[in-house]
C-alpha positions in Angstrom: 0.1 0.0 -0.1 2.6 2.6 1.2 4.9 1.6 -2.2 1.9 2.3 -4.2 1.3 5.7 -2.7 4.9 6.5 -3.2 5.0 5.3 -6.7 1.7 7.5 -7.5 3.4 10.6 -5.9 6.6 9.7 -8.0 4.2 10.0 -11.4 2.4 13.2 -10.2 6.0 14.8 -9.2 7.1 13.8 -12.9 3.7 14.9 -14.6 4.2 18.7 -13.3 8.0 18.7 -13.2 8.1 19.8 -16.6 5.1 22.5 -16.4 6.6 24.0 -13.1 10.0 24.0 -15.1 8.3 26.4 -18.1 6.7 28.2 -15.3 10.3 28.9 -13.7 11.6 29.6 -16.9 9.2 31.9 -17.8 9.3 33.5 -14.7 13.0 34.0 -14.7 12.8 35.6 -18.8 10.0 38.3 -17.5 12.0 39.2 -14.2 14.8 39.8 -16.9 13.0 41.5 -18.9 11.6 44.0 -16.4 15.1 44.7 -15.3 16.2 45.8 -18.8 12.9 47.6 -19.0 13.9 49.8 -16.2 17.1 50.2 -18.0 15.9 50.9 -21.6 13.3 53.7 -20.0 14.6 54.7 -16.8 15.9 58.0 -18.8 12.1 58.9 -20.2 9.8 60.5 -18.7 7.4 57.4 -18.6 6.2 56.1 -15.7 7.2 52.7 -15.6 5.9 51.3 -12.0 2.5 52.4 -13.1 2.2 50.1 -15.9 5.2 47.9 -15.2 3.3 44.8 -17.1 2.6 47.0 -20.1 6.0 48.5 -20.2 7.9 45.1 -19.8 6.1 43.7 -22.9 7.2 46.5 -24.7 10.7 45.7 -23.6 10.3 42.3 -24.6 9.2 43.2 -28.1 12.0 45.7 -28.6 14.6 42.9 -27.3 13.1 40.4 -30.1 12.9 43.0 -33.0 16.9 43.7 -31.9 17.4 39.8 -32.0 15.7 39.8 -35.3 17.7 42.7 -36.8 20.9 40.9 -35.2 19.7 37.4 -36.8 19.6 39.0 -40.5 23.2 40.8 -40.1 24.4 37.2 -38.9 24.2 36.3 -42.5 25.9 39.5 -44.2 29.7 39.7 -45.1 30.0 42.2 -42.4 28.7 39.8 -40.0 31.4 37.3 -41.1 34.4 39.8 -41.0 33.3 40.7 -37.4 33.5 36.7 -37.0 36.7 36.3 -38.1 38.1 39.5 -35.9 36.8 38.1 -32.7 37.9 34.7 -33.2 41.3 36.0 -32.0 39.7 36.6 -28.4 40.8 33.4 -26.4 38.1 30.9 -26.0 35.6 32.5 -28.3 36.0 29.7 -31.2 35.5 26.8 -28.2 32.5 28.8 -26.8 31.1 29.5 -30.1 31.5 25.8 -31.2 29.4 24.4 -28.2 26.6 27.0 -28.8 26.6 26.0 -32.5 25.9 22.5 -31.5 22.3 23.4 -29.9 21.2 26.1 -33.1 19.0 24.0 -35.0 18.6 27.0 -37.6 21.9 26.2 -38.9 22.3 25.8 -42.9 24.6 24.5 -45.4 28.0 23.0 -44.2 27.5 23.5 -40.9 23.4 22.2 -40.6 23.0 19.6 -37.7 21.5 16.4 -39.3 20.2 13.3 -37.1 21.2 9.9 -39.0 21.4 6.4 -38.6 24.4 4.2 -39.1 25.5 0.8 -38.3 28.2 2.3 -35.8 28.0 -0.6 -32.7 26.3 -3.1 -34.4 25.9 -4.9 -37.5 22.4 -6.2 -37.3 20.7 -3.0 -36.2 21.1 0.8 -36.5 22.3 3.5 -34.2 20.8 7.0 -34.5 23.3 9.7 -34.6 24.5 13.1 -35.2 26.4 15.0 -37.9 27.6 18.2 -36.8 28.8 19.2 -39.8 28.2 17.9 -43.6 31.6 18.9 -44.5 33.7 15.8 -45.9 36.0 14.0 -43.4 39.9 13.4 -44.2 39.2 10.6 -45.6 37.4 10.7 -48.9 33.6 10.6 -49.2 33.5 10.0 -45.6 31.6 12.1 -43.1 31.8 12.2 -39.2 28.9 11.0 -37.3 28.9 11.4 -33.4 26.8 8.6 -31.2 26.1 10.2 -27.9 25.6 8.2 -25.1 24.3 10.9 -22.9 22.9 14.4 -23.8 26.3 15.9 -23.2 27.8 16.8 -26.8 30.9 15.3 -26.2 29.8 12.0 -24.4 29.8 9.5 -27.1 31.5 8.1 -30.1 32.7 9.3 -33.1 32.9 7.4 -36.8 34.0 8.2 -40.3 31.1 6.8 -42.6 31.1 6.5 -46.1 28.2 8.7 -47.5 26.2 5.9 -48.9 26.2 4.2 -45.4 24.7 7.2 -43.4 20.7 7.4 -43.6 19.2 10.7 -43.0 16.1 11.2 -40.8 14.5 13.9 -42.8 12.6 16.8 -40.4 14.7 15.5 -37.2 16.7 18.4 -35.7 19.1 18.5 -32.6 16.7 19.0 -30.2 14.5 16.1 -31.6 18.0 13.8 -31.1 18.5 15.6 -27.5 14.6 14.5 -26.2 15.4 11.4 -27.8 18.2 10.9 -25.7 16.8 12.3 -22.3 13.8 9.8 -22.7 16.6 6.8 -22.1 14.2 4.7 -24.4 10.8 5.7 -23.7 10.1 7.8 -26.5 10.6 6.4 -29.9 12.2 8.6 -32.7 8.3 8.1 -34.4 6.8 9.3 -31.5 9.3 12.7 -31.3 8.7 13.3 -34.9 5.1 12.5 -35.0 5.7 10.6 -38.2 5.3 6.6 -39.2 8.0 4.4 -39.2 9.2 3.7 -42.8 12.0 1.5 -44.1 13.1 4.2 -47.5 15.5 7.0 -45.4 17.6 8.4 -48.2 21.4 8.0 -48.0 23.3 10.9 -47.2 24.4 11.0 -50.9 21.0 11.5 -52.1 20.5 14.2 -49.4 23.4 15.8 -50.8 22.0 15.8 -54.2 18.6 16.4 -53.4 19.7 19.9 -51.4 22.4 21.0 -54.0 19.2 21.3 -56.3 17.3 23.4 -54.2 
């Protein structure tokens, strides 16, 4: 009886935990936006305290617009030149590479792909990541990482022939992270909300497909 109560309580805890985390993150972001609002409008004659919530929303909108502008600038030659300059700052490149791992919006040779290979088994497949679509030092081979944990560097790296890499189209880094965190309780089909299929395209086919777009 006591064990059943504990198990039920744990189920309730793990059910509500994601909701609490979202509330915590939203509250944290709101508090930071409130601080930024005071900084942005402290020198104006506006009565911020009287309509704090409204001014905070305005502050959030301004921040989002600023990020959109920066996002557009990030694809220009000016940003590329600035990036070459700032790479000379110690540890910048390392930090940028780590941050880029979590960036699902990357395109081109730095696009992150979720793939399947026969890395640690001959009869089945392992789901892994291609953090880059740049060719390996071995011709026609590409680096695939099989993560053993949500930590990006916690796993094995393989140089795999392009024909032996199957691309899971539509899957992003976050989907693979969700897959790892589930510890097998979720299948990739459930995460992607797709039906299972036996017709994944090879990386060679994927390259040809995207070269024409």
